[in-house]
DRENFILUM-691041 format. One line per field, with one value per residue: x, y, z of N, C-alpha, C in turn. Coordinates in steps of 0.1 Angstrom, whole numbers, plus 5000, padded with zeros to 4 digits. Example, Ala and Ser with C-alpha at 12.3 -4.5 7.8 and 13.67 -1.06 7.14 Angstrom:
<recs>
n_c1	(5132, 5128)
n_c2	(4943, 4978)
n_c3	(5078, 5071)
ca_c1	(5123, 5137)
ca_c2	(4955, 4989)
ca_c3	(5078, 5071)
c_c1	(5132, 5129)
c_c2	(4967, 5000)
c_c3	(5078, 5079)
</recs>
This chain:
<recs>
n_c1	(6038, 6013, 6011, 5997, 6005, 6006, 6024, 6037, 6030, 6006, 5990, 5967, 5980, 5982, 5981, 6007, 5994, 5969, 5975, 5984, 5960, 5944, 5958, 5965, 5944, 5946, 5971, 5968, 5949, 5966, 5982, 5966, 5969, 5996, 5994, 5976, 5992, 6012, 6001, 5990, 6009, 6033, 6051, 6085, 6114, 6149, 6166, 6192, 6223, 6214, 6192, 6158, 6126, 6091, 6058, 6040, 6054, 6055, 6027, 6017, 6031, 6022, 5994, 5995, 6006, 5986, 5963, 5971, 5978, 5954, 5940, 5958, 5965, 5992, 6012, 6044, 6061, 6083, 6096, 6107, 6104, 6094, 6107, 6113, 6086, 6068, 6065, 6091, 6091, 6071, 6067, 6057, 6073, 6081, 6083, 6071, 6072, 6092, 6118, 6118, 6132, 6127, 6099, 6097, 6105, 6087, 6088, 6077, 6085, 6083, 6072, 6051, 6061, 6056, 6063, 6058, 6075, 6087, 6104, 6128, 6126, 6113, 6078, 6056, 6050, 6045, 6043, 6036, 6029, 6015, 6009, 6010, 5993, 6001, 6003, 6023, 6025, 6032, 6031, 6047, 6054, 6033, 6036, 6041, 6024, 6011, 5989, 5970, 5976, 5997, 6033, 6067, 6102, 6127, 6143, 6167, 6201, 6233, 6249, 6229, 6215, 6196, 6207, 6201, 6210, 6224, 6239, 6244, 6248, 6271, 6306, 6324, 6306, 6298, 6322, 6327, 6304, 6305, 6327, 6318, 6296, 6309, 6323, 6302, 6288, 6305, 6300, 6274, 6244, 6229, 6229, 6210, 6200, 6176, 6163, 6146, 6146, 6129, 6108, 6124, 6132, 6107, 6103, 6122, 6111, 6089, 6101, 6111, 6135, 6167, 6188, 6199, 6220, 6230, 6248, 6244, 6218, 6186, 6163, 6136, 6138, 6141, 6128, 6102, 6106, 6123, 6107, 6090, 6108, 6119, 6095, 6087, 6104, 6131, 6162, 6170, 6195, 6220, 6253, 6268, 6255, 6234, 6198, 6181, 6177, 6165, 6190, 6210, 6241, 6243, 6225, 6216, 6197, 6182, 6174, 6183, 6197, 6224, 6234, 6255, 6277, 6274, 6277, 6304, 6315, 6308, 6324, 6349, 6382, 6397)
n_c2	(8238, 8243, 8244, 8239, 8266, 8267, 8261, 8230, 8231, 8242, 8221, 8196, 8173, 8138, 8104, 8080, 8057, 8066, 8085, 8067, 8051, 8070, 8079, 8057, 8048, 8067, 8064, 8038, 8044, 8059, 8039, 8027, 8044, 8039, 8013, 8014, 8028, 8009, 7988, 7998, 8014, 8042, 8074, 8082, 8098, 8107, 8113, 8114, 8097, 8065, 8068, 8070, 8087, 8085, 8092, 8083, 8084, 8112, 8119, 8104, 8114, 8141, 8136, 8125, 8146, 8165, 8152, 8143, 8167, 8181, 8164, 8165, 8193, 8215, 8197, 8188, 8181, 8158, 8147, 8125, 8135, 8162, 8175, 8193, 8206, 8230, 8227, 8210, 8197, 8180, 8157, 8143, 8118, 8106, 8082, 8079, 8059, 8034, 8017, 8023, 8017, 7989, 7990, 8005, 7987, 7967, 7949, 7934, 7940, 7965, 7995, 8018, 8041, 8055, 8076, 8089, 8114, 8126, 8152, 8143, 8116, 8086, 8077, 8065, 8041, 8031, 8007, 7996, 7972, 7975, 7955, 7930, 7934, 7935, 7951, 7967, 7979, 8001, 8016, 8036, 8020, 8002, 7979, 7959, 7952, 7931, 7934, 7938, 7917, 7906, 7909, 7896, 7898, 7874, 7847, 7840, 7831, 7848, 7833, 7819, 7838, 7856, 7880, 7912, 7935, 7963, 7977, 8003, 8034, 8047, 8041, 8043, 8039, 8013, 7998, 8002, 7991, 7964, 7955, 7956, 7939, 7915, 7911, 7907, 7886, 7865, 7857, 7849, 7834, 7836, 7860, 7886, 7908, 7931, 7956, 7976, 7993, 8001, 7981, 7959, 7963, 7961, 7934, 7923, 7930, 7912, 7888, 7876, 7883, 7891, 7910, 7943, 7967, 8001, 8028, 8053, 8062, 8079, 8099, 8093, 8068, 8049, 8056, 8047, 8020, 8017, 8021, 7999, 7977, 7980, 7980, 7954, 7940, 7940, 7956, 7989, 8009, 8036, 8037, 8039, 8025, 8037, 8042, 8046, 8079, 8109, 8122, 8106, 8088, 8064, 8032, 8003, 7976, 7949, 7916, 7916, 7896, 7895, 7921, 7939, 7925, 7927, 7955, 7957, 7942, 7959, 7981, 7971, 7971, 7962)
n_c3	(0221, 0244, 0280, 0313, 0334, 0362, 0393, 0407, 0433, 0434, 0427, 0438, 0459, 0455, 0466, 0456, 0445, 0439, 0419, 0400, 0395, 0383, 0361, 0345, 0327, 0307, 0296, 0286, 0265, 0249, 0239, 0221, 0199, 0190, 0183, 0162, 0143, 0141, 0128, 0105, 0092, 0088, 0087, 0089, 0104, 0106, 0135, 0143, 0137, 0132, 0148, 0150, 0146, 0147, 0132, 0151, 0176, 0180, 0180, 0201, 0223, 0223, 0228, 0254, 0270, 0267, 0277, 0303, 0314, 0316, 0335, 0357, 0367, 0371, 0372, 0357, 0326, 0309, 0281, 0254, 0229, 0230, 0250, 0282, 0300, 0319, 0356, 0372, 0395, 0402, 0380, 0349, 0332, 0301, 0275, 0244, 0225, 0233, 0221, 0194, 0170, 0168, 0166, 0142, 0123, 0124, 0145, 0174, 0200, 0218, 0236, 0254, 0278, 0309, 0336, 0369, 0385, 0415, 0428, 0418, 0423, 0412, 0415, 0404, 0379, 0346, 0321, 0289, 0265, 0235, 0216, 0227, 0248, 0274, 0305, 0326, 0358, 0386, 0418, 0442, 0472, 0470, 0456, 0425, 0394, 0368, 0344, 0365, 0382, 0408, 0406, 0408, 0412, 0400, 0418, 0409, 0410, 0405, 0387, 0374, 0361, 0336, 0314, 0300, 0275, 0256, 0226, 0219, 0199, 0190, 0182, 0204, 0225, 0219, 0222, 0250, 0261, 0252, 0265, 0291, 0290, 0284, 0308, 0326, 0313, 0316, 0342, 0344, 0331, 0305, 0278, 0263, 0237, 0232, 0227, 0239, 0266, 0287, 0286, 0289, 0316, 0328, 0324, 0340, 0365, 0364, 0366, 0343, 0331, 0345, 0349, 0340, 0328, 0322, 0309, 0298, 0299, 0293, 0312, 0305, 0295, 0316, 0340, 0346, 0346, 0368, 0391, 0388, 0390, 0416, 0432, 0427, 0442, 0435, 0427, 0417, 0409, 0408, 0394, 0416, 0436, 0449, 0453, 0422, 0407, 0391, 0370, 0378, 0376, 0353, 0354, 0372, 0371, 0388, 0400, 0425, 0439, 0437, 0436, 0445, 0437, 0409, 0406, 0412, 0390, 0369, 0374, 0373, 0360, 0329)
ca_c1	(6027, 6010, 6008, 5993, 6016, 6006, 6034, 6031, 6025, 5991, 5982, 5964, 5989, 5976, 5990, 6012, 5984, 5958, 5980, 5984, 5947, 5938, 5966, 5966, 5935, 5951, 5983, 5962, 5944, 5978, 5987, 5958, 5975, 6008, 5990, 5970, 6003, 6020, 5993, 5987, 6021, 6036, 6063, 6096, 6126, 6161, 6170, 6206, 6228, 6208, 6181, 6146, 6114, 6079, 6046, 6034, 6061, 6050, 6013, 6014, 6035, 6012, 5982, 5998, 6008, 5973, 5954, 5975, 5978, 5940, 5937, 5966, 5970, 6003, 6023, 6052, 6063, 6096, 6095, 6118, 6102, 6092, 6116, 6108, 6076, 6062, 6072, 6098, 6090, 6063, 6068, 6054, 6084, 6075, 6088, 6059, 6076, 6105, 6121, 6113, 6138, 6119, 6086, 6098, 6108, 6076, 6091, 6067, 6091, 6083, 6062, 6049, 6066, 6053, 6065, 6056, 6087, 6086, 6117, 6138, 6124, 6101, 6069, 6046, 6056, 6036, 6050, 6026, 6032, 6002, 6007, 6007, 5983, 6006, 6003, 6030, 6023, 6036, 6031, 6057, 6048, 6021, 6039, 6040, 6014, 6010, 5974, 5963, 5981, 6010, 6045, 6078, 6114, 6131, 6153, 6179, 6215, 6241, 6253, 6217, 6207, 6195, 6210, 6198, 6219, 6224, 6253, 6245, 6248, 6284, 6316, 6329, 6296, 6298, 6333, 6325, 6293, 6309, 6336, 6309, 6288, 6318, 6326, 6290, 6284, 6314, 6296, 6260, 6239, 6226, 6228, 6201, 6198, 6162, 6161, 6136, 6150, 6117, 6102, 6133, 6131, 6094, 6105, 6130, 6101, 6081, 6109, 6115, 6149, 6173, 6198, 6201, 6228, 6231, 6256, 6241, 6203, 6178, 6153, 6124, 6141, 6143, 6121, 6091, 6111, 6130, 6097, 6085, 6118, 6119, 6083, 6086, 6113, 6144, 6170, 6174, 6204, 6230, 6265, 6274, 6247, 6223, 6186, 6182, 6169, 6168, 6203, 6220, 6251, 6241, 6215, 6217, 6184, 6184, 6165, 6188, 6204, 6239, 6236, 6268, 6287, 6272, 6284, 6319, 6318, 6307, 6335, 6362, 6390, 6403)
ca_c2	(8232, 8250, 8236, 8247, 8273, 8266, 8253, 8218, 8234, 8245, 8209, 8188, 8161, 8125, 8093, 8074, 8047, 8074, 8090, 8055, 8048, 8080, 8081, 8045, 8047, 8076, 8057, 8027, 8050, 8063, 8027, 8024, 8051, 8032, 8000, 8017, 8030, 7997, 7979, 8005, 8021, 8055, 8080, 8084, 8107, 8104, 8124, 8113, 8085, 8053, 8072, 8075, 8091, 8083, 8100, 8078, 8090, 8126, 8120, 8099, 8123, 8152, 8131, 8123, 8159, 8172, 8145, 8143, 8181, 8184, 8156, 8168, 8206, 8218, 8188, 8191, 8170, 8156, 8136, 8123, 8143, 8176, 8180, 8197, 8217, 8232, 8224, 8198, 8192, 8168, 8157, 8131, 8115, 8097, 8078, 8075, 8046, 8029, 8006, 8029, 8010, 7977, 7995, 8009, 7975, 7957, 7940, 7936, 7943, 7979, 7998, 8031, 8041, 8068, 8076, 8102, 8116, 8137, 8157, 8134, 8102, 8080, 8072, 8058, 8036, 8023, 8003, 7989, 7967, 7974, 7943, 7918, 7938, 7935, 7964, 7966, 7991, 8001, 8028, 8035, 8014, 7994, 7967, 7960, 7944, 7929, 7933, 7937, 7906, 7910, 7903, 7896, 7895, 7861, 7845, 7834, 7835, 7854, 7823, 7814, 7850, 7860, 7894, 7919, 7947, 7969, 7980, 8017, 8039, 8051, 8031, 8043, 8032, 7998, 7992, 8002, 7981, 7951, 7951, 7954, 7927, 7904, 7908, 7902, 7873, 7854, 7853, 7847, 7823, 7840, 7875, 7890, 7922, 7931, 7969, 7985, 7992, 8001, 7968, 7950, 7964, 7955, 7919, 7920, 7930, 7901, 7876, 7869, 7886, 7893, 7920, 7952, 7978, 8011, 8039, 8066, 8063, 8091, 8096, 8086, 8053, 8040, 8060, 8038, 8007, 8017, 8019, 7985, 7967, 7982, 7975, 7940, 7933, 7940, 7968, 7998, 8018, 8041, 8029, 8039, 8017, 8044, 8041, 8055, 8091, 8117, 8128, 8096, 8083, 8050, 8025, 7989, 7970, 7935, 7909, 7919, 7885, 7897, 7934, 7944, 7919, 7933, 7968, 7954, 7938, 7971, 7990, 7964, 7975, 7950)
ca_c3	(0228, 0257, 0291, 0324, 0340, 0376, 0398, 0412, 0447, 0433, 0424, 0449, 0458, 0457, 0469, 0443, 0440, 0433, 0406, 0390, 0391, 0374, 0348, 0337, 0315, 0296, 0290, 0278, 0253, 0240, 0233, 0209, 0188, 0185, 0177, 0149, 0133, 0139, 0119, 0092, 0086, 0093, 0081, 0100, 0101, 0114, 0145, 0144, 0132, 0137, 0158, 0142, 0152, 0138, 0135, 0163, 0187, 0183, 0183, 0214, 0234, 0224, 0235, 0269, 0276, 0267, 0286, 0317, 0318, 0320, 0346, 0368, 0365, 0380, 0370, 0345, 0316, 0303, 0271, 0245, 0216, 0232, 0261, 0295, 0300, 0332, 0368, 0372, 0409, 0401, 0365, 0341, 0324, 0292, 0262, 0237, 0220, 0237, 0211, 0181, 0159, 0167, 0161, 0128, 0114, 0125, 0156, 0184, 0213, 0221, 0246, 0259, 0291, 0316, 0351, 0377, 0393, 0425, 0433, 0413, 0427, 0405, 0424, 0396, 0366, 0337, 0308, 0282, 0252, 0229, 0207, 0236, 0257, 0287, 0311, 0338, 0366, 0400, 0426, 0453, 0484, 0467, 0448, 0411, 0388, 0354, 0341, 0378, 0390, 0414, 0400, 0416, 0405, 0402, 0428, 0402, 0414, 0395, 0377, 0366, 0357, 0322, 0313, 0288, 0274, 0243, 0221, 0217, 0186, 0186, 0183, 0218, 0233, 0216, 0229, 0264, 0265, 0249, 0276, 0303, 0287, 0285, 0322, 0332, 0307, 0322, 0355, 0343, 0322, 0291, 0275, 0252, 0232, 0228, 0221, 0245, 0279, 0296, 0286, 0295, 0330, 0332, 0324, 0353, 0375, 0363, 0368, 0330, 0330, 0358, 0350, 0330, 0331, 0312, 0314, 0292, 0298, 0295, 0323, 0300, 0292, 0328, 0352, 0349, 0349, 0381, 0400, 0386, 0396, 0431, 0438, 0425, 0451, 0430, 0430, 0406, 0415, 0400, 0394, 0430, 0444, 0455, 0446, 0410, 0407, 0379, 0370, 0383, 0366, 0350, 0361, 0372, 0375, 0389, 0410, 0438, 0446, 0437, 0431, 0448, 0428, 0396, 0406, 0411, 0376, 0361, 0377, 0372, 0348, 0323)
c_c1	(6025, 6007, 6004, 6005, 6016, 6018, 6028, 6026, 6010, 5983, 5979, 5971, 5980, 5986, 5995, 6001, 5973, 5962, 5979, 5970, 5941, 5945, 5966, 5956, 5939, 5962, 5978, 5956, 5955, 5983, 5979, 5963, 5987, 6004, 5983, 5982, 6011, 6014, 5991, 5998, 6022, 6048, 6073, 6107, 6137, 6165, 6185, 6210, 6222, 6196, 6169, 6135, 6102, 6068, 6040, 6041, 6056, 6036, 6010, 6019, 6026, 6000, 5984, 5999, 5994, 5964, 5958, 5976, 5964, 5937, 5945, 5973, 5981, 6014, 6031, 6053, 6078, 6095, 6106, 6117, 6101, 6099, 6108, 6097, 6070, 6071, 6079, 6099, 6082, 6060, 6065, 6066, 6080, 6084, 6076, 6061, 6090, 6107, 6116, 6119, 6130, 6106, 6086, 6100, 6097, 6079, 6082, 6072, 6093, 6072, 6061, 6053, 6063, 6056, 6061, 6068, 6085, 6099, 6128, 6136, 6112, 6091, 6058, 6053, 6046, 6043, 6040, 6031, 6018, 5999, 6003, 5996, 5988, 6008, 6010, 6029, 6028, 6034, 6039, 6049, 6037, 6024, 6038, 6031, 6016, 5995, 5967, 5967, 5995, 6022, 6057, 6091, 6118, 6140, 6165, 6192, 6222, 6244, 6241, 6209, 6207, 6197, 6205, 6206, 6217, 6237, 6255, 6247, 6262, 6294, 6322, 6319, 6296, 6310, 6332, 6315, 6297, 6319, 6328, 6301, 6297, 6321, 6314, 6286, 6293, 6309, 6281, 6257, 6238, 6226, 6219, 6202, 6184, 6157, 6150, 6138, 6139, 6110, 6111, 6132, 6118, 6095, 6113, 6120, 6092, 6088, 6113, 6129, 6154, 6182, 6198, 6209, 6229, 6239, 6252, 6226, 6198, 6168, 6140, 6126, 6139, 6134, 6110, 6096, 6117, 6119, 6092, 6095, 6118, 6107, 6080, 6097, 6128, 6151, 6172, 6182, 6212, 6242, 6272, 6267, 6236, 6210, 6186, 6172, 6173, 6182, 6214, 6229, 6249, 6229, 6218, 6204, 6186, 6174, 6170, 6196, 6219, 6242, 6249, 6279, 6286, 6279, 6299, 6323, 6318, 6319, 6349, 6369, 6396, 6418)
c_c2	(8239, 8240, 8245, 8253, 8273, 8258, 8240, 8220, 8237, 8232, 8202, 8175, 8149, 8115, 8087, 8064, 8055, 8080, 8079, 8052, 8057, 8081, 8069, 8044, 8056, 8070, 8045, 8032, 8054, 8050, 8023, 8032, 8044, 8019, 8003, 8020, 8017, 7988, 7985, 8012, 8036, 8061, 8081, 8093, 8103, 8115, 8125, 8100, 8073, 8056, 8077, 8079, 8090, 8092, 8096, 8083, 8104, 8127, 8115, 8108, 8136, 8148, 8130, 8136, 8166, 8165, 8146, 8157, 8186, 8177, 8160, 8182, 8209, 8209, 8192, 8179, 8170, 8144, 8136, 8132, 8158, 8182, 8183, 8208, 8218, 8228, 8211, 8192, 8179, 8166, 8143, 8129, 8104, 8094, 8072, 8061, 8042, 8016, 8010, 8021, 7996, 7980, 7998, 7998, 7964, 7947, 7944, 7940, 7958, 7983, 8013, 8031, 8055, 8066, 8089, 8103, 8128, 8140, 8148, 8119, 8096, 8074, 8064, 8053, 8028, 8020, 7993, 7985, 7966, 7961, 7932, 7921, 7937, 7949, 7962, 7979, 7990, 8015, 8026, 8030, 8005, 7982, 7969, 7949, 7942, 7925, 7930, 7925, 7909, 7902, 7905, 7892, 7880, 7859, 7838, 7840, 7841, 7844, 7818, 7826, 7851, 7875, 7899, 7932, 7953, 7974, 7995, 8021, 8042, 8040, 8031, 8036, 8017, 7992, 7991, 7991, 7967, 7946, 7948, 7941, 7914, 7901, 7902, 7888, 7862, 7849, 7849, 7836, 7826, 7855, 7877, 7904, 7923, 7945, 7978, 7984, 7992, 7988, 7958, 7950, 7959, 7940, 7915, 7920, 7918, 7888, 7869, 7872, 7890, 7905, 7929, 7964, 7988, 8023, 8053, 8067, 8077, 8088, 8089, 8072, 8044, 8044, 8051, 8024, 8006, 8014, 8004, 7975, 7968, 7977, 7960, 7932, 7933, 7953, 7976, 8009, 8025, 8033, 8029, 8031, 8024, 8042, 8051, 8067, 8099, 8123, 8118, 8092, 8068, 8044, 8010, 7984, 7955, 7929, 7911, 7908, 7887, 7911, 7940, 7938, 7924, 7946, 7966, 7950, 7950, 7980, 7984, 7968, 7962, 7949)
c_c3	(0241, 0268, 0303, 0331, 0355, 0381, 0404, 0426, 0446, 0431, 0437, 0449, 0462, 0461, 0456, 0437, 0434, 0420, 0396, 0385, 0381, 0360, 0339, 0325, 0303, 0289, 0281, 0265, 0244, 0233, 0221, 0197, 0182, 0178, 0163, 0139, 0131, 0129, 0105, 0085, 0091, 0085, 0093, 0095, 0110, 0122, 0145, 0138, 0139, 0147, 0150, 0151, 0142, 0141, 0148, 0175, 0191, 0187, 0197, 0225, 0235, 0231, 0250, 0276, 0277, 0277, 0301, 0322, 0323, 0334, 0359, 0366, 0376, 0379, 0358, 0336, 0311, 0294, 0261, 0233, 0219, 0244, 0274, 0293, 0314, 0344, 0367, 0386, 0410, 0386, 0359, 0331, 0314, 0279, 0254, 0231, 0224, 0228, 0197, 0169, 0157, 0160, 0146, 0118, 0116, 0136, 0168, 0198, 0214, 0231, 0247, 0274, 0297, 0331, 0356, 0386, 0402, 0431, 0430, 0415, 0420, 0415, 0417, 0383, 0359, 0324, 0302, 0268, 0245, 0221, 0216, 0245, 0272, 0293, 0325, 0345, 0380, 0406, 0439, 0466, 0482, 0459, 0433, 0405, 0373, 0351, 0354, 0386, 0395, 0407, 0410, 0408, 0408, 0414, 0422, 0408, 0403, 0384, 0369, 0361, 0342, 0322, 0300, 0287, 0260, 0239, 0220, 0202, 0181, 0189, 0198, 0227, 0232, 0223, 0244, 0269, 0262, 0260, 0288, 0301, 0289, 0300, 0329, 0327, 0313, 0335, 0355, 0333, 0308, 0290, 0263, 0249, 0226, 0223, 0226, 0260, 0289, 0297, 0292, 0311, 0336, 0333, 0336, 0364, 0376, 0364, 0355, 0327, 0344, 0360, 0338, 0335, 0320, 0317, 0308, 0289, 0299, 0305, 0317, 0296, 0304, 0340, 0356, 0353, 0363, 0392, 0400, 0393, 0411, 0438, 0437, 0434, 0447, 0434, 0416, 0412, 0404, 0401, 0407, 0440, 0452, 0447, 0434, 0412, 0395, 0381, 0374, 0371, 0365, 0358, 0361, 0378, 0376, 0399, 0424, 0445, 0446, 0431, 0433, 0440, 0414, 0395, 0405, 0397, 0367, 0362, 0375, 0359, 0342, 0325)
</recs>
């Protein structure tokens, strides 16, 4: 797939809010593609053990690259299906369908996730669930919104927090995550496994969930969610407690009320 070969220095830099305003209609159009496949059916293939990709994943990512490339010449792309293209200084990081397993089985908890990342730091985030019509968006310094209405993380204490996590695909991942979940669950209220980390982080931004930790995330899984959580008043850090950026080791997203305690639970040895 061909993309514009200009460097990002050739692109006219906009404010994060301006990038969001121009890009959001394109991401919303992409969601119409996934909704069409969700309702009418699709073919799929296995990328690895337990990891599937559908027609919709590939078509949506191609659409986003083509449309955003025309609108923002000089920006690069990093996606789950087609990898890195163009400059990575100012890059659109995308997961065409986050929660593909849910999507492939007709479960409505999935989304399209798109972030704009500048020199490793996410500055724009968009997470949209086509089935519910919920559009979560944020631009650095401008707050977070759900369908144009401001959202805010909850003020739940650690003991009253609702946690979301996942088990992973391999046995070592499952063992590590189960141990972490056990440590966190002992100090919190409820634990859920939902299967779409970008949408889970959007729910933290909206105050529906409170905590999500992941040790082996890909950038397209969490970049948009990190902006949403931070702009909604929460924290999205690496396992060392620094603000999350590309290449970070792990991610911890929370409403912020007991973030340091969470980091301690994650690092604690049994």
